[in-house]
C-alpha positions in Angstrom: -125.3 80.7 43.9 -123.2 83.1 42.1 -123.0 85.4 39.6 -120.9 84.7 37.2 -118.1 86.5 36.2 -120.4 87.5 32.8 -123.3 89.0 34.5 -121.4 90.6 36.7 -119.9 92.6 33.9 -123.2 93.4 32.6 -124.5 94.5 35.5 -121.7 96.9 36.3 -121.4 97.7 32.5 -125.1 98.8 33.2 -124.4 101.2 36.1 -121.3 103.0 34.8 -123.5 104.0 32.2 -126.2 104.5 34.2 -124.7 106.7 36.3 -123.6 109.1 33.0 -126.4 111.9 32.9 -128.9 110.8 29.9 -127.8 110.5 26.8 -123.8 110.7 27.3 -121.8 108.2 25.1 -118.6 105.8 26.7 -116.1 103.6 25.3 -115.1 100.4 26.0 -111.5 101.6 27.0 -113.1 104.5 29.4 -115.1 101.3 31.1 -112.8 98.9 31.3 -110.1 101.1 33.2 -112.7 102.4 35.7 -113.3 98.7 36.8 -109.7 97.1 36.1 -112.0 94.9 33.8 -110.6 93.6 30.5 -112.0 95.0 27.1 -112.2 92.0 25.7 -114.5 90.2 28.0 -116.0 94.0 28.0 -116.7 94.0 23.6 -117.9 90.8 23.7 -121.1 92.3 26.7 -121.6 95.1 25.3 -122.7 93.4 21.8 -125.1 91.5 24.1 -126.4 94.2 25.9 -126.6 95.8 22.7 -128.6 93.0 21.0 -130.4 92.7 24.4 -131.9 96.0 23.6 -130.3 97.7 26.3 -127.9 100.2 25.4 -126.5 101.5 21.9 -123.8 100.8 19.7 -122.8 103.9 17.9 -119.8 103.4 15.6 -117.5 105.9 14.0 -115.8 108.6 14.8 -117.4 110.5 18.0 -119.4 106.8 18.8 -119.0 105.1 21.7 -122.3 103.1 23.9 -125.2 104.0 26.0 -128.2 103.5 27.9 -131.1 103.0 25.2 -133.6 103.2 28.3 -133.9 104.5 31.2 -132.7 103.2 33.7 -136.4 102.8 35.1 -136.8 100.3 32.9 -134.4 97.2 32.5 -135.2 95.1 35.5 -132.5 93.7 37.1 -133.8 89.4 37.5 -134.1 89.8 33.4 -130.4 91.2 32.4 -129.3 88.0 35.6 -131.9 85.4 33.5 -130.6 87.3 30.6 -126.6 87.1 30.6 -126.4 83.8 33.4 -125.6 80.1 31.9 -127.3 77.8 34.2 -129.5 78.1 36.7 -128.6 74.7 37.7 -127.9 74.1 42.1 -127.1 70.9 41.8 -126.5 67.9 39.1 -129.7 66.6 39.3 -131.8 69.1 38.2 -129.3 68.9 34.5 -131.2 66.8 32.7 -130.5 63.9 30.8 -127.4 61.1 32.4 -127.7 62.6 35.8 -129.1 60.1 38.3 -129.8 60.5 42.0 -130.1 57.2 44.0 -133.3 59.4 46.3 -134.4 61.9 43.6 -137.5 60.5 42.6 -138.1 61.7 46.6 -136.6 64.1 47.3 -137.4 66.6 48.6 -134.9 69.0 48.9 -134.9 69.3 44.8 -138.2 71.6 45.3 -135.9 73.2 47.9 -133.5 74.4 45.8 -136.4 75.3 43.4 -137.7 77.5 45.6 -135.3 79.2 46.7 -133.9 80.1 42.7 -137.5 81.2 42.1 -137.4 83.2 45.4 -133.7 84.6 44.4 -134.6 85.8 41.2 -137.4 87.4 42.8 -136.5 89.5 44.4 -133.9 90.5 41.0 -137.2 91.6 39.7 -138.3 93.6 42.3 -135.2 95.9 41.5 -134.4 98.0 38.4 -131.7 99.7 37.4 -132.5 103.6 38.3 -132.9 101.5 42.1 -129.3 100.7 42.3 -128.1 103.9 40.7 -129.8 105.8 42.8 -126.8 108.8 43.6 -125.3 108.6 40.0 -122.8 110.9 40.8 -121.5 109.2 43.9 -121.2 106.2 41.1 -119.2 109.2 38.9 -116.6 109.8 41.7 -116.1 106.0 42.3 -116.0 105.6 38.6 -113.7 108.3 38.4 -115.9 109.4 36.3 -114.6 113.3 35.2 -117.5 115.5 33.3 -117.1 119.1 32.1 -119.5 120.6 35.1 -123.0 120.3 33.7 -126.1 123.7 34.5 -128.5 121.5 34.2 -126.9 117.7 36.4 -129.7 117.4 39.1 -129.3 114.2 39.0 
C-alpha cells in the first residue's frame, strides 16, 4: 500500500507542529519551506486538519497554526484513515460494476482485507508523540529556528 501525497503531507505538518514547543505558532510558508512542498497543497491540508480538530488556526496579524491537542492524543492510524481517499487495494474491492470471474471463491480478497486491517492496526498503535520522540532533532533537520528557551526540555 502506498499513501497519497495528501496523507504524507498531513503527517508531515503534524510532525512539524509537534516538534515545536507547546503552543508555538507556525505558518504555511514556514512548513512549505522546511519540506520543499507547495503552499497551495498545504493550504487545503491545514484546512482539513483544522476541521478534524487536531490543529488550531488563528487568523490575522500574529496568527498561525499549532496543535489543538497534545501529540499523545493524535493517533496516526486515525489520521491515515481520515486523509486517505481510497483503501481499495484491488479493483474487486470496489462496489459496483467491477467484476472478476473468480470473485465468488477468491481467497486473495480475504488475504488482502486482512493485510489492510493489519497495516492500519499497526498505525493505530502510534500517536504523534511516539513519532516525535526527539523534537529538538526534528527542529534541527527541519531548520526550525527558535530562540533559546530557558525551560525548553523537550
